[in-house]
C-alpha positions as CSV (number, residue, x, y, z in Angstrom):
1,M,68.9,-58.9,15.1
2,A,66.6,-60.3,12.5
3,T,63.1,-58.8,12.2
4,T,60.3,-61.3,12.1
5,S,57.0,-60.7,10.5
6,G,53.8,-62.6,10.7
7,P,50.2,-62.4,10.0
8,G,49.5,-60.0,12.9
9,S,52.2,-57.5,11.7
10,S,50.8,-57.6,8.1
11,A,47.3,-56.9,9.3
12,R,48.5,-53.9,11.4
13,N,50.3,-52.5,8.4
14,S,47.3,-53.0,6.2
15,H,45.1,-51.2,8.7
16,R,47.6,-48.3,8.9
17,L,47.7,-48.0,5.1
18,R,43.9,-48.0,4.9
19,D,43.6,-45.4,7.6
20,L,46.2,-43.2,5.8
21,C,44.3,-43.6,2.5
22,C,41.0,-42.6,4.3
23,D,42.7,-39.6,5.8
24,L,44.1,-38.5,2.5
25,Q,40.7,-39.1,0.8
26,A,38.9,-37.1,3.6
27,Q,41.4,-34.2,3.1
28,R,40.8,-34.3,-0.6
29,N,37.0,-34.3,-0.1
30,A,37.3,-31.4,2.3
31,T,39.5,-29.4,0.0
32,S,37.1,-30.1,-2.9
33,L,34.2,-29.0,-0.9
34,L,35.9,-25.8,0.2
35,K,36.8,-25.0,-3.4
36,C,33.2,-25.6,-4.4
37,L,32.0,-23.3,-1.7
38,L,34.5,-20.7,-2.7
39,F,33.3,-20.9,-6.3
40,A,29.6,-21.1,-5.4
41,L,29.6,-18.3,-2.9
42,P,30.0,-15.5,-5.5
43,A,27.4,-17.2,-7.7
44,L,24.9,-17.3,-4.7
45,L,25.6,-13.7,-3.9
46,V,25.0,-12.7,-7.5
47,L,21.8,-14.7,-7.5
48,A,20.6,-13.1,-4.3
49,A,21.4,-9.7,-5.7
50,G,19.5,-10.5,-8.9
51,V,16.4,-11.6,-6.9
52,L,16.6,-8.3,-4.9
53,L,16.9,-6.3,-8.1
54,V,13.9,-8.1,-9.6
55,L,11.9,-7.4,-6.5
56,R,13.1,-3.8,-6.5
57,F,12.5,-2.9,-10.1
58,A,10.6,-5.6,-12.0
59,V,8.0,-6.3,-9.4
60,T,6.0,-3.2,-8.5
61,P,3.9,-3.3,-5.4
62,Q,0.4,-2.4,-6.5
63,V,-2.8,-1.7,-4.7
64,K,-6.1,-1.5,-6.5
65,A,-9.1,0.2,-4.9
66,Y,-12.7,0.8,-5.9
67,V,-15.7,2.3,-4.2
68,E,-18.5,-0.2,-3.9
69,D,-21.0,2.2,-2.4
70,A,-21.2,5.9,-1.4
71,R,-24.0,7.8,0.2
72,L,-24.4,11.5,0.5
73,I,-26.4,12.1,3.7
74,S,-26.0,15.9,3.9
75,F,-23.9,18.6,2.3
76,V,-24.7,22.2,3.4
77,L,-22.6,25.3,3.0
78,V,-23.1,27.6,6.0
79,D,-22.0,31.3,5.7
80,T,-20.6,32.2,9.1
81,R,-19.9,35.8,8.4
82,P,-22.0,38.4,10.3
83,A,-24.3,40.5,8.1
84,S,-22.1,43.6,8.7
85,A,-19.0,41.8,7.3
86,A,-20.6,40.3,4.2
87,T,-17.9,41.8,1.9
88,T,-14.8,41.1,4.0
89,G,-14.1,37.8,2.4
90,P,-15.1,34.1,2.5
91,S,-15.8,32.5,5.9
92,F,-17.8,29.3,5.5
93,L,-18.4,26.0,7.1
94,Y,-19.2,22.8,5.2
95,N,-21.7,20.6,7.1
96,V,-21.0,17.3,5.4
97,S,-22.0,13.7,6.0
98,I,-20.8,11.0,3.6
99,S,-20.5,7.3,4.0
100,V,-18.2,5.2,1.7
101,A,-17.7,1.4,1.3
102,L,-14.1,1.2,0.0
103,T,-12.5,-2.1,-1.2
104,V,-8.6,-2.3,-1.4
105,R,-6.9,-5.3,-3.0
106,N,-3.3,-6.5,-3.0
107,T,-2.7,-7.7,-6.6
108,N,0.5,-9.5,-5.8
109,G,0.0,-13.3,-5.5
110,A,3.2,-14.1,-3.6
111,M,4.0,-11.5,-1.1
112,A,2.2,-9.3,1.4
113,I,2.3,-5.5,1.2
114,K,3.1,-3.5,4.2
115,Y,2.0,0.1,4.8
116,T,5.1,2.2,5.8
117,K,2.8,5.2,6.1
118,P,-0.9,5.3,6.9
119,L,-3.3,4.9,4.0
120,V,-5.4,8.1,4.2
121,A,-8.6,9.0,2.4
122,T,-8.9,12.8,1.8
123,F,-12.3,14.1,0.7
124,L,-12.2,17.2,-1.5
125,F,-14.7,19.6,-3.0
126,H,-13.5,22.0,-5.6
127,D,-9.9,21.2,-4.6
128,R,-10.7,22.1,-1.0
129,R,-10.2,19.6,1.7
130,L,-13.3,18.5,3.6
131,Y,-12.0,15.6,5.8
132,N,-9.1,13.2,6.2
133,V,-10.0,9.6,7.2
134,T,-7.4,6.9,8.1
135,V,-8.1,3.8,6.0
136,A,-5.2,1.6,7.2
137,D,-2.6,2.3,9.9
138,E,1.2,2.3,9.5
139,G,2.6,-1.2,9.8
140,H,-0.6,-2.9,8.5
141,R,0.1,-6.0,6.4
142,H,-2.1,-6.6,3.4
143,R,-2.0,-10.3,2.5
144,P,-1.5,-11.5,-1.1
145,L,-4.5,-11.3,-3.4
146,K,-6.8,-10.4,-0.5
147,R,-9.5,-7.8,-0.6
148,E,-10.1,-5.6,2.4
149,L,-13.4,-3.7,2.9
150,H,-13.2,-0.4,4.7
151,L,-16.3,1.5,5.8
152,L,-15.5,5.3,6.0
153,Q,-17.7,7.9,7.6
154,T,-17.4,11.7,7.5
155,A,-19.7,13.9,9.5
156,G,-19.8,17.3,11.1
157,E,-18.7,20.8,10.3
158,T,-15.4,21.7,8.7
159,P,-14.1,25.2,8.0
160,C,-13.2,26.1,4.4
161,V,-11.6,28.8,2.4
162,L,-13.8,29.2,-0.6
163,D,-13.4,31.6,-3.5
164,A,-16.1,33.0,-5.6
165,A,-15.8,30.2,-8.2
166,G,-16.0,27.6,-5.5
167,G,-19.1,29.2,-4.0
168,E,-20.7,29.4,-7.4
169,E,-19.9,25.8,-8.2
170,F,-21.5,24.6,-4.9
171,M,-24.7,26.6,-5.6
172,K,-24.9,25.1,-9.1
173,Q,-24.4,21.5,-8.0
174,N,-26.6,22.0,-4.9
175,A,-29.5,23.1,-7.2
176,T,-29.2,19.9,-9.2
177,G,-29.1,17.7,-6.1
178,V,-25.9,16.0,-7.4
179,I,-22.6,16.8,-5.7
180,K,-19.2,15.9,-7.1
181,V,-16.6,15.0,-4.5
182,E,-13.1,13.6,-5.0
183,M,-11.7,11.0,-2.6
184,R,-7.9,10.7,-2.8
185,L,-6.1,7.8,-1.3
186,S,-2.5,8.4,-0.3
187,G,0.2,6.5,1.5
188,R,3.4,4.5,1.1
189,I,3.8,0.7,0.7
190,T,6.6,-1.7,0.6
191,L,7.0,-5.2,-1.0
192,G,10.0,-7.3,0.1
193,I,13.2,-5.6,1.1
194,G,13.6,-1.9,0.1
195,N,10.9,-2.0,-2.6
196,R,8.9,1.1,-1.6
197,R,6.4,3.0,-3.6
198,L,4.3,6.0,-2.9
199,L,0.6,5.3,-3.3
200,E,-1.8,7.9,-4.8
201,L,-5.2,7.1,-6.1
202,S,-8.1,9.4,-7.2
203,C,-11.7,8.2,-6.7
204,P,-14.2,10.6,-8.3
205,L,-17.6,10.4,-6.6
206,T,-20.8,11.7,-8.0
207,L,-23.2,11.8,-5.0
208,Q,-26.9,12.3,-5.3
209,R,-28.9,13.7,-2.4
210,P,-31.2,11.1,-0.9
211,P,-34.7,11.4,-2.3
212,P,-37.7,11.7,0.1
213,G,-39.6,8.6,0.8
214,P,-38.5,4.9,0.6
215,D,-36.6,5.2,-2.7
216,V,-32.9,4.3,-2.6
217,V,-30.2,5.9,-4.8
218,V,-28.2,3.3,-6.7
219,F,-24.5,4.0,-6.7
220,P,-22.5,2.7,-9.6
221,E,-19.2,1.2,-8.6
222,V,-16.2,3.5,-9.1
223,D,-12.6,2.4,-9.8
224,C,-9.9,4.5,-8.2
225,I,-7.4,5.7,-10.7
226,P,-3.6,5.9,-10.1
227,D,-2.5,9.6,-10.0
228,K,0.4,11.8,-9.2
229,P,0.7,13.2,-5.7
230,K,-1.5,16.3,-5.4
231,K,-0.5,19.2,-3.2
232,I,-3.6,20.2,-1.2
233,V,-3.2,23.7,0.3
234,F,-6.5,23.9,2.2
């Protein structure tokens, strides 16, 4: 039987050929896209690893701190030994009252710093601990380039173990009316993923007893200096 063809049959064949070409082109495009993704994925992984390495080693999370103001309200060493036990060894109480205006700044302009351990201020006299004061709690986020003002207050009696040199140093400074106290800031901070650093700063404070009358003691601003962790026994 002879096969007849006409305009309708030619149109159907043309549509089929066009659909077949479109399917082949779509398959080629999908294959090309898959190949591109397979080639690009390692490059993206290397790039991500490079960014993490830069954040881990090249970008160091830093915190700068300085003391805007500090006031010595009282600093008295009280001998708590009974008179009959004057030679049995040191047994003293410091009665201390100090107020400090501390500014802490995140120097990074792009990312916040998070405290993974509390930021603690430790007040020392002659390497002996007077007080610990929490400046920022664990989990606190310090926004980029922001300054945070913290008002710290120590007050009350604290026991101390004071050797002869420490007692002599206190008497000497007490006679001049100028007491030297160290405030140490310690904690741990993180920037990004896994970029953790221990934080240790030393803030040397020279505090003058308040004069009688209306006169006000002017306190010069003090920069806190990065330091190695210090083991404080007492």
